[in-house]
N, C-alpha and C positions, 0 to 999 in steps of 0.2 A: 766195134759196133758190125753184127750184121749188115748186107747189100740188099739195101733196100730193094725192095727189087715193085712199090708201087705209093707213089704218090701220096699222100695220105689228103683224106679231103681238106682236115682242117686246114690245110697247107696252100689248096687250090686244086685237088688232084680229084679221080672221081668216084663220091661215094659208092659204099660197095650196092645200097638200096639209095633209090629215089624218094618209098612211104618209108617212117620208120615201122621199130616195127611196140607192138604196144606195151608201156615197161606196165604197165597194168588193167585188167579188164575189171573196172568199176561197177560198168550199166547193170539198172535192172530188165529184168525180162518179163512180157507181156504180162504171167504170172505174179509177179511179185505187186507193180502197178495196181494188179484187179485187186487184190487181197487190200489194199490201201485204201483200193473205191469203196470198196464190201464195207472195212469198217467206218469209212467220210459216209453212207449213205445210214448206218445205222444212228449217225451219232454220236454212239456210243466214245470218246474217243481217249478219255483217259484207259489208265492202268485197267484192261476190265476180262477178259475170258482168254483171250490173242496173248497175251506178256505168263498170264501164265501156261498155254501151253505148250511158247518156248517152253518156260522154264520146268518144266515134266518134261521133255523134250532133252535139253538140253543135256540138265541132271541125268537119264539115264545114258546118254549116249558116252554121259565121263565115266563113268562114274558114282556118282557122287547121291547122297542122297538125295536133298535140298538143292532149289536153284532159287533166285530169286534176281530179276530186272530188275537194273538200277537205269539213270538220266544217260551215267558214259563208265568206259575203265575208273576213269583216274575219279569219280563217288563209288567206285564196285571196288578202289584198295581203302579208302578212306573209312567207308562201312563192314571192311576188315579187318582191317589194325584198327578200329576204338573200340570191340569185345575184347581184346587182343592184350592192348599193351597201352602202357601206362604214359603218361610225361614222366620225361624225366630215364627211361627205359633205355640202355641201348640195344638195337639189332641193325643184326648182318646183314649188308643188304649191298646189292654189284657195282663195282663203281666203273661197269659198261653196261645198262643199261637205258630205257626212253625215262626221261625225271622226272614220271609218277609214281614212277617206283621209290624212288625215295624222297621227293618230292611232300607226300599223306601222311610221310613220318613224323615228317617235322612238325607241319599240319600240326598231328599228333601230340607234338608235342616233344616227339622220341628225337635220342642222338643218334641220325645212320651214324654206323661203320663200314667205310668202302672193303670190299676185297675187292682182288683183282683176276684176273678172269682166265681161261688157260689158254693157252695159243693156239691150240689145236683146235678148238670146237668155239670158244669165245664166250663159255661159259663161265656160274663164279664157281672160282676153284678153290673148294671143299678146304683144299689140304693148307691154302691163303685162309678160310678165314675163320680154323683149329687157332691159326698164332695172332689173329683179332679177338681173341672172346677177354670180356674187365666182365670184372665180378658187379657191373649190375648190364650183362648180357641176356635180353629178356627172349631176344624172338631173330629168323631168320627169315629175307623176306626175299626167292631167291624168283628169276625172272626167266620163264625158260625163250628165253630170244630167237629170232627171225621166224617159231614153232616151234623148235626141237626143246627136249624136252632135258632139263640140268641129271647131274645123275643124281637122283629123287633118293635112291640106297646112302650114300654118301652125305645128303642134306639130311634126312631120318637118323642115321645115326651120329650126327654130333645131335644134334635137337635131341636124343631123346639121353645122349652122355650126360648135357648142361644144361639136362629141362625146358626146353626153350621153345616158344610158339614157333608153327611156319603157315610165309602167308605164299605161296603161289602168285605167281601174276603169271597165265595164258594170256597175256591181251593179243598174243600173235600167236596162241599154238591149239584153234577148234580144231576139236576130232585126234591129234596127239597122244599116243599112245607110251607107256613104259613099263617093258617085261611084260609084255600084252594087257596091261591093265589100260581104262583109261586117267586119265592125270585128276580128274577129280576123285578117285579114290586113296588124297594119298594127301594130305599137310591138313591140319585147323580149316582154311579157308585157299578158296580156288577160285582169284577173280578172270574176266575177259572183257574185251571192249568189240563195240558193234561199229566201231567207228568207218567211217566209209569207205573206205581204204583195205579194212579187215576180209578175212576169206568166208566168216559171216558179215558182210556190212548189213548195216542197217539204216545207216547217217548218224542220227547217234546212240547208243545204249550201251546198256554192261548188265553183267549178268555179277553175283557172288555162290560157291555153288560151296555147301561141304554133308559131313556129316554127323552132325551133331545138335540131335536137334531145339537144344537152347541154344546155341550161336546162330542157329537158323531165325531163333521168334528175336533176337535180339538185333539183329539185323532188318528183319522186316520190324520192328520199332522204330529203327533208325533213321533207314527209310522212311518214313512216312511220319514223323515230328513223334514219336514214338505214343504213338495214335492208339489205344486196344478197342476205342470203341465210336463212333461219334457224339463230337469232343469228347473227348475224356484218356486225356495223355499219360500216358506211367511214367514219361518219362521225355526228358528233354532230345526231340532228335532234327531230322534231319528234311526236307520234301524233292528227294531223290529218284522218286520215280518213274519208271519210263510209263508212253502211256501207248495206247493197244494200233495206233499207224505203225506207230514201230516193229510191234511183238507181232501185227499182222503181217509186214512184205517179211521181220526174221525167222517166220513159221517158216513162208513160200520158198524161200532160199534156203534155207533146213534140208527141205525137200531131196534138192540136188549137190546138196552140201556132200555127202559122200561120193560121190562121181565126181564132181568136180577135184575134191582131195586127194580121187585118188591119181584125176589129171596134171595135178601140180608133181607126185612123186613119180610118174613118164617120167613126165618133164625135168625134173628133176634125177632121175637116172640117165638123162640123153649128154646133160650138164655135168655130169661125174666122168662120162668118158671122154667128149669132150676136150676140157682141158684135160686131162691128163697126158693130152698130146700137145699142149702149150706150156710151156716151164714158165713158169713163177708168176704162173695166175693162179692161188690154188681156195679150189674153196675147204669151209669152214665144216672138219669133219663131227661127224657124228655121235652124240654120246651113247656108250656103248648101252644095249640092250633099250633105247629110244626109236622112234617111230616117227619124224618130222612132220609135219601138216605144207610145211614150208611157205609159210606166209612171205617169207623172202630169199632170193637163194645171192647171199652174197659169198663174194670172194674175197682173199686175205692176197694187197699185191706187192710181189719183194722186190721194190724201186732200188734192191741192190743192180737186177737183174739187168733194169733199165736206163737209160738216161730224162728220166722226166720224171716228174709228181705220181702220185695216186690223180689228185685234180689235172693234171695233164693227160693220164691216157684215158679219164675218164671222159672229155671235153675233145678231143681227138676220138675217142667210139663212139660219141654222141652223133658230132658227123657223118661219122657212118651210116648212120640210119639204127644203131642202137645204143635208145637211151638206160641211161643206170643212174642211179642215189648214194648218194652216205648216210646209214644209218653205223654211226651216228660220229660225227667230224669232231665232235667233243668229248672226254671220259666227266663220268659226273660229277669229281668231285677238284675239276675243273670251269666245275657251274663259277661261276659269280656266284649265285645264290645258295653257293653250299659252302661259298671262303670260312663262314664267322665256324663253324661245326667241323673243320678240319684238326683241331688240336692235339696235338701228338701222334699223328696218323700220320703213316710209315707214304712209299710213294708209290703208285699203282701201273709200273712197267708194258706189261704186256697190253691196260688198257687202252694205252696213254698208243704206242705201238700201234693198235687197231682205228684208231681216233685218227689213225695218217693214214692209214695205208686199208682197210676195207671197198669192197664198190659191191653195192646190189644190182644186180641185173633183171632185164625182163622178168616177172614170175605169174602165171596163173594158167589157171586153166582153157585156155584159147590159143596156146602158143603152139602152130603150126610148124608140118615140114617147114615151108617154108622161111617161119620164122628162122628156124633156127641153122640153116642155109645163110641167114641173110649172116647171121649173133657164131657163127662158126667162121664163117669167110672177116665178118672185118675185126674178132679181137681175133686171129689170127693175122691178119695183115697192121692191125695198131700193135703187136706181142713185139712183131720181128721190122718194124720200123722205129720203133723204138728203142730200142736191145741195145745192152753197150756189146 
C-alpha cells in the first residue's frame, strides 16, 4: 500500500475544503423567474405559445422537423413507443440506463431484451445487441447515456438490416451531436426530459422529436386525449400536455443553454486532463464522432487498485468536500420490476460491473478554478490513501 500522506477527513483528518463543491447547479436565474411570472399574469397557464416556442426552438437546434412538448420524459417515452411498437414485440434496450427507458416498453406490452454496455463508454453494445435479435424483435430503444450519444451509425445499421424501429432516449443529451449533426436528425423518434436537474431543467417536462409528419400527428393526438377538435376524439389518448409556465422557463433557460453546454464541455476537458494523472479513476470514453452535452461526468473506479469499495471511496471523497453520486447502483436486469421478463436472456457482465464501479463527479456550467483545485486535491488525497 502506498504511504498515506494526509489523514482522510472521514477518519478524523482535516478536509480539503470546509464548503462542499456544488454537485449540480439547478437554480433558476432572475430571467427564468420573470418569464414564469409573465405567463402567470396572462392567466393562460395551459400549453400555449411558450410551449410552441420551445418545441420549435429545440427541434431546430437538434436537427428535427417536429417537436412535441409533454408532461415529463417518461411520458415522452410512452408517446414515442406507442405509435411504433405493438404489444408482444421484442425490443432491444440497454441493460445500463435509467429505468424509464425499459419500463415504458413494459407499459406498452413489449418484451425488453436487455443488451449489455460497452466497457469503455458505458453505451449500448451493438455487437451484443446483434446477438440478441429474436424472431419477434421489432425495435431498438437506445439511451444517450450521461449526455453522450451512442454509436448511431451502428444502431441505424442494425435497424436497417432487421427492419427495426429506433427510439433514442436523449433525456440527458440536450445539444449533443453526432458527426456534426444534431441527434434529432436520427432514428424514428427522440425523447427528452426537462426534469429539474437536467441541463435544460424546467421542474418537470419533456419532449418528443421526429422527422415524420404522420408520427408527429400521432404523438399530438396521444398527448391530448386523441382530440382533433373540441370534444371530438379520433382515438383514445392521454393527458400528457406541458403547461406554459414550464414552457416559459424552458424558453428562458434555452437562451443560455448553448453557453452553459460550452462551459460543461470545458469542465469535462479539465477533468480528462486532471484524471490522466490519477491511476484507477478512469473517465468514461466518448463515442467516436460524438460530442457530449455532459449532463454528468462519470468515472469508473478500478477497485482492484484500491483497498476500498466504490461506495467507501465516494464517502471519503464527500468528506473532503467533493460530493458525488452513483448513476446507477443496479443494472436494469437486476431490478425486481423486470424479474419476470428475463426468461431465456443471458448475463450482462459489463453492466453489472458498472453498477459497482461508476461514480459521478460534480458537473455543471458554474464550476470554477477554485472548485477544480478542491476536486483535484481531494481525489488525489483519497486515491493515495486508499491505494493498495
